[in-house]
N, CA, C and O of each residue as an XYZ file, in Angstrom:
404
protein
N      44.247   -109.232     97.257
C      43.765   -110.491     97.790
C      42.249   -110.518     97.706
O      41.582   -109.494     97.854
N      41.732   -111.678     97.472
C      40.289   -111.833     97.454
C      39.810   -111.980     98.885
O      40.361   -112.769     99.653
N      38.783   -111.221     99.244
C      38.251   -111.248    100.595
C      36.805   -111.701    100.568
O      36.010   -111.191     99.779
N      36.460   -112.638    101.407
C      35.083   -113.052    101.582
C      34.357   -111.918    102.301
O      34.829   -111.447    103.336
N      33.222   -111.474    101.773
C      32.498   -110.349    102.366
C      32.108   -110.598    103.808
O      31.931   -109.641    104.562
N      31.967   -111.852    104.220
C      31.563   -112.177    105.585
C      32.729   -112.049    106.574
O      32.506   -111.935    107.780
N      33.945   -112.068    106.079
C      35.115   -112.040    106.964
C      35.477   -110.609    107.305
O      35.316   -109.699    106.492
N      35.963   -110.427    108.508
C      36.368   -109.087    108.943
C      37.872   -108.913    108.906
O      38.370   -107.806    108.702
N      38.594   -109.998    109.103
C      40.056   -109.973    109.085
C      40.527   -111.388    108.801
O      39.819   -112.356    109.081
N      41.707   -111.500    108.253
C      42.225   -112.835    107.993
C      43.519   -112.788    107.208
O      44.057   -111.724    106.900
N      43.985   -113.955    106.904
C      45.229   -114.106    106.163
C      44.990   -113.951    104.674
O      43.953   -114.370    104.159
N      45.935   -113.358    103.992
C      45.937   -113.366    102.538
C      46.451   -114.721    102.080
O      47.064   -115.445    102.865
N      46.210   -115.078    100.818
C      46.645   -116.392    100.322
C      48.142   -116.669    100.490
O      48.543   -117.832    100.539
N      48.978   -115.622    100.579
C      50.423   -115.843    100.731
C      50.800   -116.368    102.111
O      51.908   -116.873    102.297
N      49.890   -116.256    103.088
C      50.181   -116.743    104.441
C      51.181   -115.892    105.200
O      51.565   -116.231    106.320
N      51.602   -114.795    104.602
C      52.582   -113.925    105.253
C      51.999   -112.554    105.585
O      52.552   -111.828    106.412
N      50.899   -112.203    104.953
C      50.280   -110.906    105.206
C      48.828   -111.110    105.605
O      48.224   -112.138    105.298
N      48.274   -110.112    106.299
C      46.883   -110.200    106.713
C      46.140   -108.923    106.361
O      46.741   -107.862    106.194
N      44.828   -109.045    106.251
C      43.986   -107.901    105.920
C      42.985   -107.682    107.045
O      42.676   -108.595    107.811
N      42.491   -106.468    107.127
C      41.403   -106.131    108.038
C      40.357   -105.425    107.188
O      40.599   -104.335    106.671
N      39.212   -106.043    107.051
C      38.142   -105.463    106.254
C      37.276   -104.529    107.083
O      36.809   -103.506    106.584
N      37.066   -104.867    108.315
C      36.148   -104.104    109.155
C      36.953   -103.338    110.212
O      37.168   -103.834    111.318
N      37.385   -102.149    109.866
C      38.200   -101.329    110.773
C      37.433   -100.995    112.044
O      38.007   -100.977    113.132
N      36.138   -100.731    111.909
C      35.315   -100.401    113.074
C      35.322   -101.524    114.105
O      35.408   -101.268    115.306
N      35.233   -102.760    113.640
C      35.243   -103.915    114.527
C      36.565   -103.989    115.299
O      36.575   -104.276    116.496
N      37.660   -103.732    114.617
C      38.966   -103.767    115.277
C      39.037   -102.689    116.355
O      39.493   -102.951    117.468
N      38.589   -101.484    116.029
C      38.638   -100.358    116.964
C      37.736   -100.597    118.172
O      38.117   -100.285    119.300
N      36.554   -101.144    117.947
C      35.595   -101.289    119.047
C      35.724   -102.589    119.827
O      35.325   -102.642    120.990
N      36.264   -103.628    119.229
C      36.289   -104.942    119.877
C      37.696   -105.439    120.208
O      37.964   -105.824    121.346
N      38.578   -105.433    119.240
C      39.897   -106.050    119.432
C      40.861   -105.133    120.175
O      41.543   -105.578    121.099
N      40.929   -103.874    119.791
C      41.868   -102.961    120.458
C      41.604   -102.876    121.962
O      42.547   -103.009    122.742
N      40.357   -102.660    122.404
C      40.125   -102.584    123.856
C      40.484   -103.885    124.594
O      40.836   -103.857    125.773
N      40.395   -104.996    123.908
C      40.685   -106.288    124.547
C      42.186   -106.530    124.710
O      42.606   -107.132    125.698
N      42.995   -106.074    123.763
C      44.420   -106.411    123.764
C      45.364   -105.244    124.029
O      46.559   -105.458    124.238
N      44.860   -104.032    124.025
C      45.718   -102.874    124.236
C      45.234   -102.082    125.444
O      44.044   -102.086    125.759
N      46.154   -101.407    126.115
C      45.841   -100.706    127.366
C      45.026    -99.440    127.161
O      44.391    -98.960    128.100
N      45.031    -98.897    125.964
C      44.276    -97.671    125.722
C      43.482    -97.816    124.424
O      43.872    -98.541    123.509
N      42.374    -97.112    124.376
C      41.605    -97.079    123.141
C      42.351    -96.225    122.131
O      43.049    -95.279    122.496
N      42.198    -96.564    120.870
C      42.841    -95.778    119.822
C      42.030    -95.882    118.544
O      41.247    -96.815    118.361
N      42.226    -94.922    117.674
C      41.554    -94.923    116.379
C      42.250    -95.917    115.448
O      43.317    -96.440    115.768
N      41.643    -96.163    114.315
C      42.256    -97.053    113.324
C      43.622    -96.504    112.895
O      44.583    -97.264    112.776
N      43.712    -95.189    112.661
C      44.993    -94.594    112.238
C      46.061    -94.732    113.322
O      47.223    -94.994    113.015
N      45.676    -94.558    114.579
C      46.637    -94.742    115.677
C      47.083    -96.203    115.750
O      48.253    -96.490    116.002
N      46.150    -97.111    115.529
C      46.475    -98.535    115.550
C      47.461    -98.886    114.440
O      48.423    -99.616    114.677
N      47.232    -98.372    113.228
C      48.160    -98.681    112.139
C      49.531    -98.055    112.399
O      50.550    -98.607    111.986
N      49.563    -96.910    113.077
C      50.852    -96.320    113.469
C      51.573    -97.225    114.462
O      52.788    -97.404    114.381
N      50.817    -97.794    115.400
C      51.408    -98.744    116.351
C      51.976    -99.955    115.617
O      53.083   -100.402    115.915
N      51.219   -100.486    114.657
C      51.727   -101.619    113.878
C      53.030   -101.248    113.189
O      53.964   -102.049    113.150
N      53.095   -100.047    112.650
C      54.313    -99.571    111.995
C      55.481    -99.508    112.983
O      56.607    -99.877    112.649
N      55.201    -99.037    114.202
C      56.247    -98.970    115.232
C      56.789   -100.355    115.576
O      57.942   -100.491    115.984
N      55.965   -101.370    115.414
C      56.385   -102.746    115.674
C      57.127   -103.355    114.496
O      57.694   -104.441    114.615
N      57.129   -102.663    113.354
C      57.821   -103.182    112.182
C      56.906   -103.750    111.117
O      57.387   -104.294    110.123
N      55.581   -103.637    111.302
C      54.663   -104.065    110.256
C      54.708   -103.050    109.124
O      54.888   -101.855    109.357
N      54.545   -103.527    107.913
C      54.505   -102.680    106.735
C      53.133   -102.854    106.096
O      52.630   -103.971    105.973
N      52.542   -101.749    105.694
C      51.235   -101.773    105.031
C      51.454   -101.651    103.524
O      52.150   -100.745    103.065
N      50.858   -102.563    102.759
C      50.917   -102.466    101.307
C      50.094   -101.255    100.870
O      48.960   -101.081    101.317
N      50.656   -100.427    100.007
C      49.961    -99.221     99.561
C      49.460    -99.330     98.126
O      48.792    -98.420     97.635
N      49.771   -100.420     97.455
C      49.330   -100.610     96.073
C      49.248   -102.105     95.772
O      49.726   -102.933     96.548
N      48.648   -102.430     94.656
C      48.573   -103.812     94.209
C      47.423   -104.582     94.841
O      46.596   -104.010     95.551
N      47.377   -105.881     94.580
C      46.251   -106.696     95.041
C      46.153   -106.824     96.562
O      45.092   -107.173     97.080
N      47.228   -106.551     97.277
C      47.212   -106.640     98.744
C      47.134   -105.268     99.411
O      47.423   -105.133    100.600
N      46.744   -104.259     98.647
C      46.661   -102.906     99.181
C      45.860   -102.892    100.486
O      44.760   -103.439    100.556
N      46.432   -102.256    101.522
C      45.780   -102.176    102.829
C      46.099   -103.339    103.745
O      45.728   -103.313    104.918
N      46.779   -104.361    103.242
C      47.184   -105.504    104.062
C      48.492   -105.183    104.778
O      49.212   -104.260    104.398
N      48.788   -105.961    105.821
C      49.982   -105.752    106.636
C      50.865   -106.986    106.595
O      50.382   -108.114    106.505
N      52.174   -106.748    106.663
C      53.134   -107.847    106.670
C      54.237   -107.530    107.673
O      54.585   -106.366    107.872
N      54.779   -108.554    108.295
C      55.905   -108.435    109.228
C      56.743   -109.698    109.077
O      56.194   -110.786    108.903
N      58.037   -109.570    109.139
C      58.909   -110.735    108.929
C      58.725   -111.805    109.996
O      59.085   -112.961    109.773
N      58.171   -111.443    111.155
C      57.955   -112.416    112.218
C      56.480   -112.780    112.388
O      56.073   -113.271    113.441
N      55.697   -112.541    111.366
C      54.276   -112.894    111.380
C      54.030   -113.788    110.178
O      54.066   -113.325    109.038
N      53.784   -115.059    110.427
C      53.602   -116.017    109.347
C      52.536   -117.032    109.745
O      52.594   -117.610    110.830
N      51.573   -117.242    108.872
C      50.487   -118.177    109.151
C      51.046   -119.553    109.503
O      51.908   -120.088    108.806
N      50.535   -120.114    110.604
C      50.973   -121.438    111.031
C      52.214   -121.434    111.908
O      52.665   -122.495    112.339
N      52.778   -120.252    112.180
C      53.990   -120.160    113.006
C      53.824   -119.074    114.068
O      54.571   -118.096    114.076
N      52.838   -119.242    114.974
C      52.567   -118.200    115.971
C      53.725   -117.927    116.922
O      53.802   -116.843    117.499
N      54.618   -118.883    117.095
C      55.738   -118.672    118.021
C      56.681   -117.568    117.541
O      57.418   -116.999    118.347
N      56.670   -117.259    116.256
C      57.530   -116.179    115.748
C      57.169   -114.839    116.382
O      58.042   -113.997    116.594
N      55.881   -114.636    116.687
C      55.430   -113.360    117.269
C      56.161   -113.041    118.564
O      56.365   -111.872    118.891
N      56.548   -114.052    119.290
C      57.211   -113.839    120.581
C      58.560   -113.153    120.423
O      59.116   -112.652    121.400
N      59.090   -113.125    119.206
C      60.373   -112.478    118.952
C      60.223   -110.998    118.591
O      61.218   -110.282    118.484
N      58.988   -110.542    118.405
C      58.761   -109.137    118.052
C      59.161   -108.231    119.204
O      58.990   -108.577    120.373
N      59.696   -107.069    118.859
C      60.151   -106.111    119.864
C      59.624   -104.721    119.547
O      59.435   -104.358    118.386
N      59.393   -103.959    120.597
C      59.005   -102.559    120.480
C      59.932   -101.794    121.398
O      59.884   -101.952    122.618
N      60.770   -100.973    120.814
C      61.773   -100.251    121.597
C      62.611   -101.208    122.443
O      62.924   -100.924    123.599
N      62.964   -102.339    121.850
C      63.835   -103.305    122.517
C      63.153   -104.229    123.506
O      63.815   -105.061    124.127
N      61.842   -104.101    123.668
C      61.138   -104.919    124.656
C      60.023   -105.711    124.001
O      59.433   -105.286    123.008
N      59.748   -106.873    124.577
C      58.584   -107.647    124.174
C      57.409   -107.144    124.993
O      57.516   -106.980    126.209
N      56.305   -106.901    124.338
C      55.115   -106.429    125.036
C      53.998   -107.430    124.764
O      53.670   -107.707    123.611
N      53.425   -107.962    125.819
C      52.503   -109.089    125.701
C      51.251   -108.789    124.896
O      50.715   -109.699    124.262
N      50.750   -107.532    124.890
C      49.498   -107.281    124.179
C      49.642   -107.478    122.676
O      48.696   -107.931    122.031
N      50.804   -107.148    122.095
C      50.952   -107.379    120.663
C      51.083   -108.865    120.392
O      50.553   -109.361    119.398
N      51.777   -109.576    121.254
C      51.892   -111.025    121.085
C      50.503   -111.645    121.136
O      50.196   -112.538    120.347
N      49.655   -111.177    122.062
C      48.283   -111.687    122.151
C      47.510   -111.356    120.881
O      46.780   -112.200    120.362
N      47.666   -110.128    120.375
C      46.981   -109.731    119.149
C      47.416   -110.621    117.989
O      46.584   -111.096    117.216
N      48.713   -110.840    117.874
C      49.214   -111.689    116.788
C      48.699   -113.113    116.924
O      48.421   -113.780    115.927
N      48.577   -113.569    118.145
C      48.091   -114.912    118.391
C      46.662   -115.073    117.886
O      46.312   -116.131    117.363
N      45.826   -114.039    118.033
C      44.456   -114.181    117.541
C      44.428   -114.276    116.027
O      43.517   -114.888    115.471
N      45.401   -113.687    115.346
C      45.463   -113.827    113.894
C      45.650   -115.288    113.514
O      45.174   -115.728    112.468
N      46.331   -116.029    114.348
C      46.592   -117.443    114.031
C      45.381   -118.320    114.296
O      45.364   -119.486    113.900
N      44.379   -117.784    114.952
C      43.165   -118.550    115.196
C      42.259   -118.528    113.970
O      41.301   -119.297    113.899
N      42.548   -117.659    113.007
C      41.695   -117.538    111.812
C      42.299   -118.279    110.649
O      41.726   -118.291    109.559
């Protein structure tokens, strides 16, 4: 995906996957705001994996994340996401901020 150098995170053109360009910003700003504990970028991506997000490892979207219930313009889908059978509000809040971009 083509990324504007000024952007730190956003949707890929497919509207189904998102990228994070500035990992430091996510670790220092977004994680503390939406999650109960601080974590590294690697811990955060592990959490995304536990929620069912998949990270592209090759191709033009390498490093981007996709989830079947995360789609640009449809923030209500996030409310259906589950972690160990439960809905947890901090991930729903995190997903909601993706829809603001």
